N, C-alpha and C positions, 0 to 999 in steps of 0.2 A: 690348486687349481680353485678360480672363484669364479662365479658366473652370477649375473643377475638372476633371480630365478622367481617365478610365481609360486604361488602356493602350492605345495607339495602335499600330495595322497599319502599318508605314514603308511610306510611299510609295517611287516611285523617284526618287533622289535625283542631282543634276546629274554629266552624266558626266564623268569627269579627277578626281574626289574622290577622291583617293588614300587606304587604309587607313592608308600610314605616315603618321602626323601631322607629320614632320619639315618638309614645304614650306608648312604652314598658319599660319606665324607672319604676323602683321600686326602692324606694318607689316612689308615683305619685309625680311628683311637681306638687305644689299649681298654677303656671299657664305655660304653655308650647303651644307656637305658632309654626306652621311648615310655613317656608320660602321656596322660590324656588329655588331648585339646592341644589348642594353638595359641599362638602370640602372634597379633598382627600389628604392624609398622602403619600409623598412621600420623600426620602435622603436627600432631599431640607429643606424639614420644620425644623423650628428650635422653641425652647420653648422660649419665653423670660418671665423672670419673675424678680422681685424688689426682696431685699432683704427678706424682710418678707414673700413672697413665695417660698424659695428656696426648704424648705423640700418635698413642696407639686412636682415641679418641678422635683425633683431628683427621687421620687417615680414613676410620670408619665414617664418619660425619661428610667428608669429601666423596666418597664413593657410594653412600648411600645417595646424596643429593644427585650424582651425575646421572645414576640410573632410577630412581623415583621420583626425582624434583621435589621431593621432602627434605627441606634444610632443618635437620634435626639440631637443638640447640646443646651445647655444652657447659653444664653447671654443675657446682657440687652438690646438689640432692635435688629431690624431685617429691613431690605429692602423688603423682600419677604414673602410667607406663613410661617406664624405662629401660634400658639398657647400662645397665651398671657395669664399671670396669673399675677394678679395684685390686690393689697389692697389698698383702696383708701378711703377716709373720715374718720368719727371717729366713733367709736362704745365702749361699755362698754365690757367687758370682758366676752366671751362666745358667742359672736353674732356669729349665723352660717348663716345666710342669703348669697345669692349669685345671681348673674347674670350671664347669659353664653347666647352668641351670637355666631352665627355659620354663616358664608358666604361664598362664593366659595373662598374667598381670604385667609379665616383662621378662629381660634377659637378666643374668647377672652371672660376669666372669670375675673369677678370684685366683690371684697366684701370688705366690712368693718373692717373685721377681716380676722386672718389668717384662722380660723375654715370654715368660709363659701368659700374661695379658694378650701380648699382639698374638701367640700362637690361638689362643681361644678367639680373637676375633676373625683369624683366616677360617676357625670351624663356622664358628654364626654363621659366616656371611656363606658358607656351602651350604647350610640347612635353608636359606633363601632360594629363590628362586634364579635358574640360570642367569635370568636377564640381569639380575644386580650387577654383573659384573660389565655391563655395556658402559659405553663413554659417553651415552646421551639417555635422555629421557625416555622410557619406555612407559606407554599408558597401556590402559587397560588391564594391568596387571594388578593383582592381589599380592601384597608382600608379606606373607604369611611363614612364621617358624613353627615347626613342632614342636612342642614340648618335649625335653630331654634333659637327661642327666649326665652330663659327660665327666670322668676324670681319666687325664690322660697326662702323659708324657712319652719324650722320645727315647728310641733304645740307644741312642748314640749322638754324641754331644759335636759331631760334625758330618754335616750335610749337606755336602758341596756341590757347586757347577764352578767350571773354569773357564773361562772365556779370552781366547787368544786374539788381542789387538794388534799383535805384532805381526803377524804375515797380512794380516789386513784391518786397516785402522776403523774400528766402530765408534761413531762421535757420542758425545756426552749426552745426546738423548735418547740412543739406543741402551745405553749400559746403563741409563735408569727404569728403559723398558723392561732390560734383562733384570735388575732387580725385583720389578714387580712381579713378575712371570715366576722368580724364586720363592717371594715372598707368600705366593698364592697357596705354593706347594709345602709351605714349612722348611724349605733350606735355606740354611743358615751361614754359608761361607760363600764367599765371590772369590775365588783364586784367579786374580787378574793378571794373567801375563802378557806384560807391558814391554818385553826385551827378548828379540830374540836375532838373528841374520839378517832379516828380513824389516826389521823396524825398530827403534830405539822410540817409545809413547810417551815417557813421561820426563817432564820439566824438570832439568836439575842446574838451579841457579848457577854455581857454579863453573859449570861445563855446558855453555849455552850451544855448541855446536853438537852436542848430543839429539841435539832436536832441531837445529838449523841443517844439520847435514843427514844423520842418522834417522830422522822421523820421515823421511822423505826417498824415492827411488824412482829412475826413470828421467828422461829427459824431454824438454820442450812441453809439448802438448800431452805427452804421457807421462809426467810428473804426477805423482800420487803418494797421498800421506797425509799424516797428520800427527798430532799430539794433545796430549791432555797437560793444562797448565796446573800450575800448583793450586789455583782456586778450584779448578774442575775437579782435582781429587780431592780436596776439602767438602765440596760438595757432595760428591757422590760417595764418600765416608760416611757422611752426616747422614745423608737420605738412606743409605745401606745400613744405619746403627738404628734410625727409627723405623726400621721393619725387620728387627731381630736379623741383623745380616753384619759378620764381619767382613771384611775385604783385605784377604790377604796376596800383597804384591809378589811377585817374582823378579828377580834379580838373577840373571845366569851368569855363572860362571864354573870351571874357565872357557868352556865351549859357547856357543851360538849365540857369540859376542860381537860379529862381524860388521853391525851397524852401530857400533861403538867404536870400533877400531875405524871404519871408514871417516868416522867426525875426528879421530885423535890416534892416528898412526904409530904413536911411540907405547901404545898401550900393547901393541904386539913384538913379538920377539923379531922380527926384519924392520918394522919401521915403515915398511910399503905402502903407499897410498890404494887404499881401496875403494869399492863403490858399495853400497845398497844394494843387494843384488835382487834383480828383478824377478828372478826363477826359482824356486825353493830347491836348495841343496844345503849340505851339512860342510860348513867352513871348515879348514884342519887350521884357519887362524885363532889362536887360543890369547888371553890375556899372557901375557909374559910372566909367570911368578917370580923369575929372577930378581925385576927391577922396584927398586924401591919406589919410582915412582908410579908403578900400580898399584902399589899399595896404598901410596898418599889418596889416588882415585878412588879406587874401593871404599875406603874408609869416609870420604867424603860424600860418597853418593848414598852409602849406609846411612852416614848421618841424617842428610836429607830426607832420605825415605821413611827413616824413625820418626822424624817429627812430622810427616806426612798421615803415615799408616800407623793407628796405636796396637794393630794385631800383634799379639804374643808372638805369632810365627813372621819369620820372612822366608822364601820360598827362595832359595838360591840355584835352583837348577840342579846341574852335576852331572846330566846325561851325555853322552855320544861324543864323549872326548876324545880327537884323536892325534896321535903325540909324535908326529913327523917334526914339526916347526920346535916344539920342544928339545928334540933330541939333536937338533943341530944347532941351538940355540947357546952360545957362551955362558950369557946370563942364569940360564937356568940349568947348564950342566955344574956350572959353581955353587950355587946354591944347593944341589942335590949332594955335590961333593963335601961341602959344609955341612949337611945335617945326616950324613952318613945315610941316604936313600938310595936305594939300589935300581930303581926304576922309575918313568914316568909316571904311574900309575902311583905309587909312594909318593911323590910332588904331588900331584891332585889331590891324595890325601892330608896331606901338610896344607897345602893352601885351603882346604875346606875348614878344616880343623882351627886354621888361624882366624877365618871369617867367623866360625862358631864362636869362638872365644871373643873375637871384639864385641859381637852380639851379647853376649852373656853380660858382658859389661854395662849395658843398656837393657837388662832386664828381658831381653827377648831370646827365642830359639831358633834354630835353622829349619828347614823342612827342605828336603830334596828326593828328588828321582832315587829308585832302588838302587842305582849303581854307587850313589856314597855310601851304602852298607858297607862294600870291602876298602873304603878309606881310611877307615880307621876313627872315625868319627864317634864322638862320647854316644853313651846310654839317654841324653838328653836330646839328641838330635833327631827332628822325626824323621821317617820316613814316608815315602811316596810310592809304593810298588805299582809299575805298570805292566811290564812285560816278562818280570819273572816272580809268579806266584810263591814260588819256595821263601822268598823274602819277604813276604810274609809272616811265614812261622819260623824264619831266622831271627825276624829283628823283633818278633814278639819274644823269643826266648831270649836276647839280650836284654829287654825291658824297653827298647825305643818305642814311642809315641808312633803308630801308625795309621796311614790315612789310603785306602784303596783306591786306585783309579785305574783297576786291568782291563788291559786291552780288549778282551772278550765279553766284557760286561758294561764297560764305562765309556769307550769311546764312540760318544754319539755322533761324531763326523762321518761317520759310515753308513749308507744304507741299510734302511732295516729289512729289504729283502732283493732278491733277483729277479722280482717279478718286471715285465715289459710296463715301461714308462716312470719307472721309480728314477727321483733325482739323483742325479751325479753325485758322488760322495767319493771319501777315501777309498781306495780300490786294494790298498796293500792287506786289508784284514778282510776275512770274510764278513757279512752281513750280522749287524747284532739285531734280532726282533725285540719286539715290545718282552714277549714271554722271557727270551734269553735275557734281558735287562732286570728282568723280575724275580726269575728263578734261583736266586744265589742266596749265602748268608756271606755278609763280610768276613765275619768269625770264624776261623778254619777249626775243624775240628781238632781233637787232641790234645788243646793247650790246658795248660793249670788254669784255676779260675784267677790269680792273679797275672799271669799272661793274656789271658782274655781282656784285661782291662786296657792292655797296650793298644788294643785296636779302638783310635777315635772316630769311624765311621770310613764313609766313601766318598768320591766327588764323582761327576759326570764332566767328560772332558768334549769340548769343542773346539775344535783345532782349525784353524782358517786357512792351511794349505791350497784347500781346492782353490781359492781366488786366485793362487799364484798359478796352479796348474790349467786351470778352466776361468782366464778372467772374463768370461762371457757371464758368469754367475754376480758378478760385480754391478755396483748402481751404473748408471750410465747418462751420459749427460747432453745435450741439454733436455732429455728426458726421464729425470730420475725417478726411477720407477721403484726405489729402494728395495731391490730386489735382493741385495745381501742380507737386510733384515728379514725379510719373508724366508727366505734360503735357511737361515741358522736357525730359527724358530721351526721350521717345518723339519729341522734333525733332531730340534730338542724336544719336541713335544711328539707324542707323549711320553718319551721313555723318560722324561725327568720326573713325571708322576711314578714310573715305575721305582726308581731310584729314591724319590721321597718317600715309599712306602716299606723299601728295603733299609733303609735307617731310620726310620722312625717306629714302625710297628714290631712288636714282638714276634720271633720268627714262629712261634705256635699262633700267632693269630694270623698269618699270612697265608693265602689260596688264591692261586692263578686263575681260577674260576670265578671266584666272589671278586678278586679284582675286576674283571672281565666286565661282570656285570655291573659295578660303581663306575667305571671307567664309559659307560655308554653316556652318562650324566656330565661327565669332566668334560666330553666334546663338545656338549652343548655350551660348557662355561666356554671354553675358548673360543667358540663360535661369538659368543656375548662380548668377549673381551676384544674382538680384532685382532687376536693371536694367532698367525700362519701356524696349522698343524697335519699331521697324518691322520688322515682316518682310516680305521679297519676296513679289508674289504669283506663284503655280505659274506654270510656263510651259506654255503650252497649245498643241498644234496639233491639226489635222485632216487625216482621211485620207477620201476618198471613195470606198466600196464599190463594186461592179458591180449591188448593186441600189438604188444611187442612196442609201443611207445614209450618215453621217457616223461616224467613228469618234473621238474626243476623247482623246487622249495627254496626260496630265499629269506633269511632272515639276517636284519641289521645290528649292528653292534653299536649304533649311532642314536642317542634320545632326541627327539624332535626333527629327525630327517626323514630319510626316504631311500627308496631304491630305482634306479632306472634300469632298464634293461635292453639289449636286442636280440633277435635271432637270424637277423638277416646276413649278418657277416661284419658287419660296420661297428665300432668299437663305439658303447654307449656315452652320450653325454648328459648334463643337467636337462636337457630338452627332450631325451629318448622316452617313450613310454613308460609310465610310471607303474611298479609291480605293486600291485592288488591282491594277487591270489596265485597259488600255482599255475606253472607255464609249461605246454605241452611240447616237446622236440623232438625231432628225429633222432638225435644222437648229441651226447654232453656238449662237444665241442660248437653245438649251434647257439647256446646259450652264455650269453655275455652280461654282466651284472657290475653297477656300481654302486655305491652307499652317497648319499649326498646329506651334508649338513643343512642346517636351518638357514644358514646363510650364504649356502651356494658351495660350499668345498664339497668337493667329489674326492674318491678314493681310486686307488687304481684298479683296473677292471679286474673282476673274477673271471676266467677262462680255464674250463677243464682242458688239462694236457696229459698227453701219454709220453711215460718216461721213453729216451731213447738210451738204451744201455749197449748199443752194438760196439762201442769202441772204447768201454769204460776202463778196458786193460790197458789202453793207451794214456789214462789221463783224464784231465777235465779241459774240455773245450774252452780258449780262450779267443776263437773267433771262426768266421768262414769266408773261404773264398768264393766267387761268384761269377756266373757266365758274364763275360765281356769284361770283368774286373781284371783280368790278369794277362800277360802278355801274349802277344799272337806269335808263336815261334821266337821269339827274342825274349828273354827277362826283363820284368817290369817287377820293383820294387814296391810290397805291399807290407802296409804295416798292420801289427796284431798288438791289443793291449794285455799284459801280463801283470799290469800290476796287481799285486795281492797275491796272485799265483805263484810268484817266485819272492818267499817271503823269508829267506834267510841264503849264507852263503853256501854253495855246493854245486852239485852237477846235477842238471837237468836234461830232459830228454822232450825234445819238440818231434811232434811226429803230424804226418800228412795223410789225410784219409779222404780215398775220392769218393763220391756220392753220387753221382751222375754227371750227364754232358756227354756231347761226342769226343772230346778230345782228354787224354788222360793229362795229368799235369805233370812238369816236370820241374826240377828244384835245383838250383845252380849253389845257392847259400843260403844260410840263417845268419843273422848277427843279434844280440841283446844289446841294447842301448840303456843305463842307468842316466834319467834324465837326458842331456845331449852328450853323454860319455859311451862310446862302445867299449864293453868290458867283457864279450865273448863273441867268439866267430866260429862255424864248422863251415868250411868249404868242399865241399862235394855234389857230384852229380845225385840224384836220386828221383822216382818216377812213382805216381798212384794214379790206378786206372784199372783197368782190369786184374790186372797184378800188381803186387808193392815190389820196388828193388830201392832197398836203401834209402827210405822214404821216414829215416829215424836220422835226428839231429842231435849228437851230445855237447854242451856246453857246460862249461866250466866257470862259474861265477864267485870269484873270489870277493868283491865287492859289494855289500849290502848296505842301506840306509834305510831308517825307519821313515816312511811318509812318502820315500821317493817313486818315482813313475817307472817303472820297467816296460820297454817297448820292444818286440822283437819285430827284425825288417828281412822279409825272405825276397828273393830273386825266383819269381815264379813265372811260368808261361804254359800255354798248351803248346803240345807236339805238333800239331796239324791245324790251330785255330787257337780260339780264346774261349769255344763252348766249353767250360770245365766248373765243377761244383763239389764243393768239398769242405771237410772241417779239419782245424788246427788244434791239435790236442799237447798238451804240457803236463809232465810229471817230474818228481824227484826221482833220480836215479838210484836204484838201490846199491 
């Protein structure tokens, strides 16, 4: 949320937030020592850079010019105050260590490789005032850097973010912006999800229909999509490399390939014409593993991908393959017989291994979701565990390289909370708070030192399914509000900062309270950069006085902002009264407060809530029915959202509990829908009111798909009118 905002009265800020900015670097350096004095940038300051450090020097100079208005010259040497960037010594490729020394005379960054120089530049920027991230000149600001000594290096070599441009196409300009956000956090791998059922986004010269047909969905005015030309990809890869980021593309196989099959139907087992889907679902159309033409296609595509992406790894997907088409395909069955394979799962393993061997000849390695672990891949194949944490330990013991993208820590397309006003997000998983994204360690306990080396790191995933489930989140025309970019940034920030520290800072150096205090300045940086982000809700405590009244004390977790509050029952906004001292209220629920950033962002509101555990035995609430919104003596179909609550196949119980009104509720039937398909139904008459009679409905769900929407539709009505209220609960049956 953004508002034009007058000067704020600053609220109390978290205790422990020092005036000295030196400890406020994120991710936290391995070693940072504060020295005496400061170094101040002036128009006479120059940047001294050797040949190897030139890209970092240009990026630093460009950002300093935008924010300070000072155009610092880049030159090979200087006699006065300077920022010096230098590669010295020798190092294996990928070495990211650096040393930074700031004195009153200048700043020096040295590293054994370019990656370290760039990392040092990011630390240097964080030591400047947050306004240095601005895209326009900021006047009246002293550009002072505290004297420090930093000796730093990352804990893990893979610190990534995934961008799903298949389900929703993000243009090149946003991809470059995404890379800028990653670079500011020292995240160094962009996992580029370019291909899925809902869109093929990569130009392949030999197969033009992949983008002519596969990159678009819908008809007429509803047609939408796009793709990256090969020139676009070269620009993105170069832009990323200058920022110490490797771009790892993903080619899905054998599933999540409907966009390719829509372009070239002969890639499937049936050859049937298909359309690129406009809604999210997982197609059971796979690449036909038994046809030579499929293999020619895959080799051709991989050849072009390898010329565009210099990354060691090529992600091949491998998840969520369903085999009914393979079971009835004569070509696939013939291939299984030739190879002596007993199951279609083994056929997927053979297909995966064939791709792995093909890429090995090109000096590349495959990386796949954890499902490929059971496919017989070699120990050099990279694994990306997402839904099965046991795959981490199993893969480590085999010696496979591992990148963790666990759903309960790294799936940032889910909201941070269930608070009122939270942005809509993926609902098939519980929320992932900032603390949950921070309080974990990628390397599991119990591994040997050699096995620990297999854990390369972790990455955050930003899937864009929600643009299919909730089209209103996407950009609109002709009033293009760029809402898709703002939405994705809001989900990314600040949790990307937590991931950055988890993968950079040694476990012994990480502490949630310390991180939270340093984050107060990070929000100010986001505000200066214009990156959309989620602000933390104010911390509020209540004290009871001798007169029985309560005093609310609010503490902001945001530097440079403030708190706005209300006590009249209305929700606070940016123009509500400014909090400057504790507020007296009759009861806790009277006090509502929001944090406000310096650029007008506001947080979700704080409001004290009393827990209602009356129906806890019946499960979690998935919705309510309200007076006037049910049938009047005849059934009305009412829908409740169970996405995320139904999180695996099995039997579930839906319970209706009356809470108030003049009429009891009658229920004739309950039906479950996976996307648009009915997957379970219980038809019987039940009631809930003064007493309950058969108000529990059992539904056996055999189909489950990750990311799918689950809706529960009930035929309900009041027995003598429509004045009925209550709650609908869901739980997994024992």
